[in-house]
C-alpha positions as CSV (number, residue, x, y, z in Angstrom):
1,M,14.8,43.9,16.8
2,T,13.8,40.5,18.1
3,E,16.1,37.7,18.2
4,S,14.1,35.6,15.7
5,I,15.0,38.1,12.9
6,K,17.8,36.5,10.8
7,F,20.3,37.8,8.3
8,W,20.9,36.6,4.8
9,A,23.2,37.6,2.0
10,V,22.9,37.7,-1.7
11,V,25.5,38.0,-4.3
12,P,24.6,38.5,-8.0
13,A,27.5,37.0,-9.9
14,A,26.2,36.3,-13.4
15,G,27.9,39.3,-15.1
16,V,30.5,38.9,-17.7
17,G,32.6,41.9,-17.0
18,K,33.2,43.2,-20.5
19,R,35.2,46.4,-19.4
20,M,37.8,44.1,-17.9
21,Q,39.1,43.0,-21.4
22,S,39.7,39.6,-20.0
23,D,39.2,36.1,-21.1
24,R,36.9,35.4,-18.0
25,P,34.4,37.4,-15.9
26,K,36.0,39.6,-13.6
27,Q,34.8,37.8,-10.4
28,Y,37.1,34.9,-11.4
29,L,40.3,37.0,-12.1
30,E,43.1,36.3,-9.5
31,L,43.4,38.6,-6.5
32,A,46.0,37.9,-3.8
33,G,46.1,34.2,-4.6
34,K,42.3,33.6,-4.8
35,T,39.6,34.7,-7.3
36,V,37.9,38.0,-6.6
37,I,34.7,36.2,-5.6
38,E,36.4,34.0,-3.2
39,Q,37.9,37.0,-1.4
40,T,34.4,38.7,-1.4
41,L,32.6,35.6,-0.1
42,N,35.3,35.1,2.5
43,R,34.7,38.5,3.8
44,L,31.0,37.8,4.1
45,L,31.5,34.3,5.8
46,E,34.0,35.8,8.4
47,T,31.3,38.0,9.7
48,E,29.4,34.9,10.9
49,V,25.9,36.7,10.8
50,F,24.4,35.1,7.8
51,G,22.1,32.1,7.7
52,A,23.2,31.6,4.2
53,I,24.7,33.5,1.3
54,A,22.9,32.9,-1.9
55,V,25.2,33.3,-5.0
56,A,23.5,33.8,-8.4
57,V,25.6,32.5,-11.3
58,S,25.0,31.9,-15.0
59,A,24.1,28.4,-16.0
60,E,26.9,28.2,-18.4
61,D,29.4,29.3,-15.8
62,P,32.4,26.8,-15.8
63,Y,34.4,28.5,-13.1
64,W,32.0,28.6,-10.2
65,P,31.7,24.7,-9.7
66,E,35.4,24.6,-9.5
67,L,35.7,26.8,-6.5
68,E,35.8,25.2,-3.0
69,V,33.7,28.0,-1.6
70,S,30.8,27.0,-3.8
71,R,30.4,23.8,-1.8
72,H,30.6,25.7,1.5
73,P,27.7,24.7,3.8
74,H,26.4,28.2,4.2
75,V,26.6,29.1,0.4
76,V,23.5,28.4,-1.8
77,T,23.8,28.5,-5.5
78,A,21.0,30.1,-7.5
79,P,20.5,30.6,-11.2
80,G,21.6,34.0,-12.6
81,G,19.4,36.3,-14.7
82,K,20.0,38.6,-17.7
83,E,20.2,41.8,-15.5
84,R,21.4,42.3,-11.9
85,A,17.9,42.6,-10.6
86,D,16.9,39.3,-12.3
87,S,19.9,37.5,-10.5
88,V,19.0,39.2,-7.2
89,L,15.4,38.2,-7.4
90,S,16.5,34.7,-8.3
91,A,18.7,34.4,-5.2
92,L,16.0,35.8,-3.0
93,K,13.6,32.9,-4.3
94,S,16.3,30.3,-3.7
95,L,16.1,31.4,0.1
96,H,12.4,30.8,0.2
97,G,11.3,28.4,3.0
98,Q,14.4,29.6,5.1
99,A,13.9,33.3,5.2
100,D,10.9,35.2,6.6
101,D,9.5,38.4,5.2
102,G,10.8,40.3,8.2
103,D,14.3,39.1,8.0
104,W,17.1,41.3,6.6
105,V,18.9,40.6,3.3
106,L,22.1,42.1,2.5
107,V,23.1,42.2,-1.3
108,H,26.6,42.6,-2.1
109,D,28.5,42.9,-5.3
110,A,30.7,39.8,-6.2
111,A,33.4,42.3,-7.5
112,R,33.7,44.3,-4.1
113,P,36.3,42.0,-2.3
114,C,37.5,44.8,0.1
115,I,34.4,44.9,2.2
116,T,35.2,44.8,5.9
117,S,33.4,43.1,8.7
118,E,33.3,46.6,10.4
119,D,31.3,48.2,7.6
120,I,28.8,45.1,7.5
121,H,28.3,45.5,11.1
122,K,27.9,49.3,11.0
123,L,25.1,48.8,8.3
124,I,23.3,46.1,10.4
125,D,23.6,48.2,13.7
126,T,22.5,51.3,12.3
127,L,19.5,49.9,10.5
128,A,18.5,47.1,12.7
129,D,15.3,48.7,13.8
130,D,14.5,50.7,10.5
131,P,11.2,49.6,8.8
132,V,12.8,49.8,5.3
133,G,16.6,49.5,5.4
134,G,19.4,51.3,3.5
135,I,22.8,51.1,1.8
136,L,26.3,51.9,2.3
137,A,27.4,55.0,0.5
138,L,30.0,57.6,0.1
139,S,29.5,61.3,-0.3
140,S,30.9,62.8,-3.4
141,H,34.0,65.0,-3.2
142,D,34.3,65.7,-6.9
143,T,32.7,68.4,-8.9
144,L,29.9,66.7,-11.0
145,K,28.9,67.9,-14.4
146,D,25.5,67.4,-16.1
147,V,26.5,66.3,-19.6
148,Q,24.5,65.9,-22.9
149,G,26.5,64.5,-25.8
150,S,29.9,65.9,-25.2
151,S,28.8,69.2,-23.8
152,I,28.4,70.3,-20.1
153,V,24.9,71.7,-19.6
154,G,25.2,72.3,-15.8
155,T,26.9,71.4,-12.6
156,L,25.2,69.3,-9.9
157,D,25.1,70.2,-6.2
158,R,27.5,67.6,-4.8
159,R,26.2,68.2,-1.3
160,H,23.3,66.0,-2.3
161,I,25.2,63.3,-4.3
162,W,26.2,60.1,-2.8
163,R,27.8,57.1,-4.6
164,A,25.9,53.9,-3.9
165,L,28.1,51.0,-2.5
166,T,27.2,47.6,-1.3
167,P,26.0,45.9,0.9
168,Q,22.4,47.2,0.4
169,M,20.2,46.0,3.3
170,F,16.4,45.5,3.1
171,R,13.6,43.3,4.5
172,Y,13.4,40.0,2.5
173,G,9.7,40.2,1.8
174,M,9.8,44.0,0.9
175,L,12.8,43.7,-1.4
176,K,11.3,40.5,-3.3
177,T,7.9,42.2,-3.8
178,A,9.7,45.3,-5.1
179,L,11.8,43.5,-7.6
180,I,8.9,41.4,-8.7
181,E,6.8,44.5,-9.2
182,T,9.4,46.5,-11.0
183,E,10.7,43.4,-13.1
184,G,12.1,44.5,-16.4
185,N,12.4,48.3,-15.6
186,P,15.7,49.6,-16.9
187,A,15.7,52.1,-14.1
188,I,16.5,49.3,-11.5
189,T,20.3,49.6,-11.3
190,D,20.6,48.5,-7.6
191,E,18.1,47.3,-4.9
192,A,17.5,50.7,-3.4
193,S,16.2,52.0,-6.8
194,A,13.5,49.3,-6.7
195,L,12.4,50.3,-3.2
196,E,12.6,54.0,-4.4
197,L,10.2,53.4,-7.3
198,K,7.7,51.8,-4.8
199,G,7.7,54.9,-2.8
200,F,10.0,53.9,0.0
201,K,12.9,56.1,1.2
202,P,16.1,53.8,2.0
203,K,18.6,55.3,4.5
204,I,22.1,56.1,3.9
205,V,25.0,54.7,6.0
206,E,28.5,56.1,5.2
207,G,31.0,53.4,4.2
208,R,34.5,53.2,3.9
209,A,36.3,54.5,0.7
210,D,38.3,51.4,0.1
211,N,35.1,49.5,-0.6
212,I,35.8,49.6,-4.3
213,K,34.1,47.7,-7.1
214,I,36.6,46.0,-9.6
215,T,35.4,47.3,-12.9
216,R,38.4,48.1,-14.9
217,P,42.0,46.3,-15.2
218,E,43.7,48.9,-13.0
219,D,41.1,48.2,-10.3
220,L,42.8,44.9,-9.4
221,A,46.0,46.6,-8.4
222,L,44.0,49.1,-6.2
223,A,42.1,46.3,-4.7
224,M,45.4,44.4,-3.8
225,F,46.8,47.4,-2.2
226,Y,43.7,47.9,0.0
227,L,43.6,44.1,1.0
228,E,47.2,44.5,2.1
229,Q,46.4,47.7,4.1
230,Q,43.4,46.1,5.7
């Protein structure tokens, strides 16, 4: 890796978080005295490795402009899209003119506030010389069932199953091209899946189990516990 290669972060944050049963998107719920997205962005900023962090938010979002972090000199605001992939692509485009095709981009969920600097540096150090990149992930310890309707039709081999986490780290040009060429494909549920559809094989880097994604109301209490423990 040459010293000229830079690192950028992208945070898609245009979701509405329907499963939280709240009056606001989950990234704006309070967690340890700040909003979830503030906790997340502070973790990214603390690493001091990113040239900028591009945050994609909805044009009708009334909460983002009120946050002090939205005016941070290393934070760029981009228009969010209908789907996650649309928001990520929009954020990547907002970095045009700053990021080079060979630079690294780390895409991180707004609702994963417990990410540690340790895991971010582990991902960077492990994949720094990789031609494609990869993701933080956790091996599955549960028995996994293949279900159709409400019936079990088989049991999956958990030795080959990993839970995808974020950040997911790929070359700027490669990721942008993959998202453009797979735009609108419902199979694109994360950045790695876009690269996979183009024939690439992203790497797996084992991450920490406390890097949870806040999806349901009970996740807030768990995230609070992990933040306190960290």
